[in-house]
C-alpha positions as CSV (number, residue, x, y, z in Angstrom):
1,M,-39.1,83.7,49.8
2,P,-39.8,81.2,52.6
3,R,-42.9,79.1,52.0
4,G,-46.0,80.4,53.8
5,R,-44.6,83.9,54.3
6,R,-45.5,87.0,52.4
7,P,-43.2,90.0,52.2
8,R,-44.1,93.1,54.1
9,A,-45.4,96.2,52.2
10,P,-42.8,97.7,49.9
11,E,-41.1,100.9,51.2
12,G,-43.3,103.3,49.2
13,E,-46.5,101.5,49.9
14,T,-48.3,102.0,53.2
15,R,-51.0,99.7,54.5
16,P,-53.8,101.1,56.7
17,A,-53.0,100.4,60.3
18,P,-55.9,99.0,62.3
19,G,-57.6,101.7,64.3
20,R,-60.5,101.7,66.6
21,G,-63.5,99.5,66.0
22,K,-63.9,95.8,65.5
23,Y,-61.5,93.7,63.4
24,Y,-61.9,90.1,62.5
25,M,-59.3,87.5,61.5
26,I,-59.6,85.6,58.2
27,S,-60.7,82.4,59.9
28,V,-63.6,84.0,61.6
29,V,-64.8,85.9,58.5
30,A,-64.4,82.8,56.4
31,K,-66.5,80.7,58.8
32,S,-69.2,83.3,59.2
33,Y,-69.7,83.9,55.4
34,G,-69.3,80.2,54.5
35,I,-66.2,80.6,52.2
36,L,-62.7,79.4,52.4
37,P,-59.8,81.5,53.5
38,Q,-58.2,80.8,50.1
39,T,-61.2,82.7,48.6
40,H,-60.4,85.7,50.7
41,R,-56.7,85.5,49.6
42,L,-57.9,85.4,46.0
43,Y,-60.1,88.5,46.4
44,E,-57.1,90.3,48.0
45,R,-54.7,89.2,45.1
46,E,-57.3,90.5,42.6
47,G,-57.5,93.8,44.5
48,L,-61.1,93.5,45.5
49,L,-60.4,93.4,49.2
50,K,-57.7,95.3,51.1
51,P,-57.7,94.2,54.7
52,S,-55.4,95.8,57.3
53,R,-52.4,93.9,58.5
54,T,-50.8,93.5,61.9
55,D,-47.1,93.8,62.5
56,G,-47.0,90.0,62.2
57,N,-48.7,90.3,58.7
58,T,-52.0,88.9,59.9
59,R,-55.0,90.0,57.9
60,L,-57.6,91.9,59.9
61,Y,-61.0,92.6,58.4
62,S,-62.9,95.8,59.4
63,E,-66.6,96.5,59.2
64,D,-66.0,98.3,55.9
65,D,-64.1,95.2,54.6
66,L,-67.0,93.0,55.5
67,R,-69.5,95.3,53.7
68,Q,-67.2,95.1,50.6
69,L,-67.0,91.3,51.0
70,E,-70.8,91.2,51.1
71,V,-71.1,93.2,47.9
72,I,-68.6,90.9,46.2
73,L,-70.4,87.8,47.4
74,N,-73.7,89.2,46.2
75,L,-72.3,89.9,42.8
76,T,-70.6,86.6,42.4
77,R,-73.1,84.2,44.1
78,D,-76.5,85.8,43.4
79,L,-75.9,87.6,40.1
80,G,-73.3,85.4,38.6
81,V,-70.7,88.1,37.9
82,N,-67.1,87.0,37.4
83,L,-64.2,88.6,39.2
84,A,-63.3,90.8,36.3
85,G,-66.9,92.1,36.2
86,V,-66.8,92.6,40.0
87,E,-63.7,94.7,39.7
88,I,-65.3,96.9,37.0
89,I,-68.5,97.3,39.1
90,L,-66.6,98.2,42.2
91,N,-64.5,100.8,40.3
92,M,-67.7,102.3,38.8
93,R,-69.3,102.5,42.3
94,R,-66.2,104.2,43.6
95,K,-66.2,106.7,40.8
96,M,-69.9,107.4,41.2
97,E,-69.4,108.0,44.9
98,Q,-66.6,110.4,44.1
99,M,-68.7,112.2,41.5
100,Q,-71.6,112.5,44.0
101,S,-69.4,114.1,46.6
102,E,-68.1,116.5,44.0
103,I,-71.7,117.4,43.0
104,N,-72.6,117.9,46.7
105,E,-69.6,120.1,47.1
106,F,-70.6,122.2,44.0
107,V,-74.2,122.5,45.1
108,G,-73.0,123.7,48.6
109,H,-70.8,126.3,46.9
110,V,-73.7,127.5,44.7
111,R,-75.9,127.8,47.8
112,Q,-73.3,129.9,49.6
113,E,-72.9,132.2,46.6
114,L,-76.7,132.6,46.3
115,Q,-76.9,133.5,50.0
116,K,-74.0,136.0,49.6
117,T,-75.7,137.7,46.7
118,S,-79.1,137.7,48.4
119,Q,-77.6,139.3,51.5
120,E,-75.6,141.8,49.5
121,D,-78.7,142.8,47.4
122,G,-80.9,143.0,50.6
123,D,-83.2,140.3,49.1
124,T,-84.6,137.9,51.6
125,D,-86.4,135.8,49.0
126,A,-83.7,133.4,47.6
127,S,-86.2,132.0,45.1
128,E,-85.8,135.2,43.1
129,Q,-82.1,134.4,42.7
130,A,-82.7,130.7,41.8
131,L,-81.0,129.2,38.9
132,V,-84.3,127.7,37.6
133,K,-87.6,129.3,38.6
134,V,-90.5,126.9,38.9
135,A,-94.0,127.7,40.0
136,P,-95.3,125.4,42.7
137,A,-97.5,122.7,41.3
138,P,-100.9,122.1,42.9
139,M,-101.4,118.8,44.7
140,V,-103.9,116.4,42.9
141,K,-105.3,113.3,44.5
142,A,-105.0,110.2,42.3
143,P,-108.3,108.4,41.5
144,D,-109.0,105.3,43.6
145,R,-108.3,102.4,41.2
146,A,-110.2,99.9,43.2
147,K,-113.5,101.6,42.3
148,E,-112.8,102.1,38.6
149,P,-113.4,99.2,36.2
150,A,-110.3,97.9,34.4
151,A,-109.6,99.3,31.0
152,G,-111.6,97.6,28.2
153,V,-113.9,95.9,30.7
154,K,-117.5,97.1,31.0
155,A,-119.0,97.3,34.5
156,R,-121.8,94.8,35.2
157,D,-124.3,97.5,35.7
158,D,-123.8,98.7,32.1
159,A,-124.5,95.3,30.6
């Protein structure tokens, strides 16, 4: 392999093609975030960042890539997490987002089914068909803490 050149994506692997929106070259991103281009390349080798590529194999960073980079920099610089830990955290975040979307899809399905059964039964009150029936709780105003003496301290008038 010639020095300074990276091979193109293998036949089975497809890289995302740059679409609409803003894209930034590695030098611009490195300068604006105060890190070296080698650091970007390291993050890409470790699988933490996956920038798009041009036909000439130039890295192009999208807004999503920049948000991902900000998360990585926050974890490494501010919280002292190493790259292995960053990878684990990013994978967990990805799984949590996937689980959240599955839960949202499930809740939407349950709502549709409840609406169907309520329409079929002629009921207009969906709360009768609810999975968990809860009576509405009355609103209670919390006491003003500024007027109350601190716990264990007697007011001056009492002394």
